[in-house]
C-alpha positions as CSV (number, residue, x, y, z in Angstrom):
1,X,164.7,62.8,106.2
2,X,163.4,64.9,109.1
3,X,160.1,66.8,108.8
4,X,160.9,70.4,107.7
5,X,160.0,72.0,111.0
6,X,162.4,69.6,112.8
7,X,165.1,70.4,110.3
8,X,164.6,74.2,110.9
9,X,164.9,73.7,114.7
10,X,167.9,71.4,114.4
11,X,169.6,74.0,112.2
12,X,169.4,76.4,115.1
13,X,171.2,74.0,117.4
14,X,174.2,74.3,115.1
15,X,174.5,78.0,114.5
16,X,175.0,81.1,116.7
17,X,172.1,83.0,115.1
18,X,170.2,83.0,111.8
19,X,167.4,84.7,109.9
20,X,164.6,83.0,107.9
21,X,166.7,83.7,104.8
22,X,169.7,82.0,106.3
23,X,167.6,78.9,107.2
24,X,166.2,78.7,103.6
25,X,169.7,79.0,102.1
26,X,171.0,76.2,104.4
27,X,168.1,73.9,103.8
28,X,167.2,74.5,100.2
29,X,169.3,71.6,98.9
30,X,167.4,69.0,100.9
31,X,164.0,70.8,101.3
32,X,163.7,73.2,98.4
33,X,161.2,70.9,96.6
34,X,158.8,70.9,99.6
35,X,155.6,72.7,99.0
36,X,155.8,74.3,102.5
37,X,159.4,75.6,101.8
38,X,158.4,79.2,101.4
39,X,159.6,82.2,103.4
40,X,156.2,82.9,105.1
41,X,156.0,79.2,106.3
42,X,159.6,79.3,107.6
43,X,158.9,82.6,109.5
44,X,155.8,81.0,111.0
45,X,157.8,78.0,112.1
46,X,160.4,80.4,113.7
47,X,157.7,82.4,115.5
48,X,156.1,79.2,116.8
49,X,159.5,78.1,118.1
50,X,159.9,81.5,119.9
51,X,156.4,81.2,121.4
52,X,157.3,77.7,122.6
53,X,160.5,78.9,124.2
54,X,162.9,77.1,122.0
55,X,164.3,80.1,120.2
56,X,164.6,83.8,120.9
57,X,164.9,86.9,118.8
58,X,168.4,88.4,118.8
59,X,168.3,91.4,116.5
60,X,166.6,93.1,113.6
61,X,167.8,94.8,110.4
62,X,166.7,95.6,106.9
63,X,167.8,93.5,104.0
64,X,169.0,94.9,100.6
65,X,165.3,95.4,99.5
66,X,164.3,97.2,102.7
67,X,162.4,94.2,104.1
68,X,162.6,93.6,107.8
69,X,164.9,90.7,108.7
70,X,164.7,89.1,112.2
71,X,167.5,87.0,113.6
72,X,167.0,84.2,116.1
73,X,169.1,81.9,118.2
74,X,168.6,78.8,120.3
75,X,169.5,79.7,123.9
76,X,171.2,77.0,125.9
77,X,168.0,75.5,127.3
78,X,166.3,75.6,123.9
79,X,169.2,74.0,122.1
80,X,169.3,71.2,124.8
81,X,165.5,70.6,124.3
82,X,165.9,70.5,120.5
83,X,168.8,68.1,120.7
84,X,167.0,65.9,123.3
85,X,163.9,65.4,121.1
86,X,165.2,65.7,117.6
87,X,168.0,63.2,116.9
88,X,170.4,63.5,114.0
């Protein structure tokens, strides 16, 4: 099993775009029992990936509860870097 942050990054190499909620839904089966598997920690991991140039923000909207939802995607170079260093 990969570390959670690796799994988050690897997920973005397989989808066009996703929000923190999408990531949590996709990974909850394998990582739902992790102490760090909480929305603020996932958002922090995504923001760190943006800062490190692996992901970029694509759009924003509000969810059903009026909470801001940010979508991200791995651009071509970011996806290549993720796949180079994080093997399946």
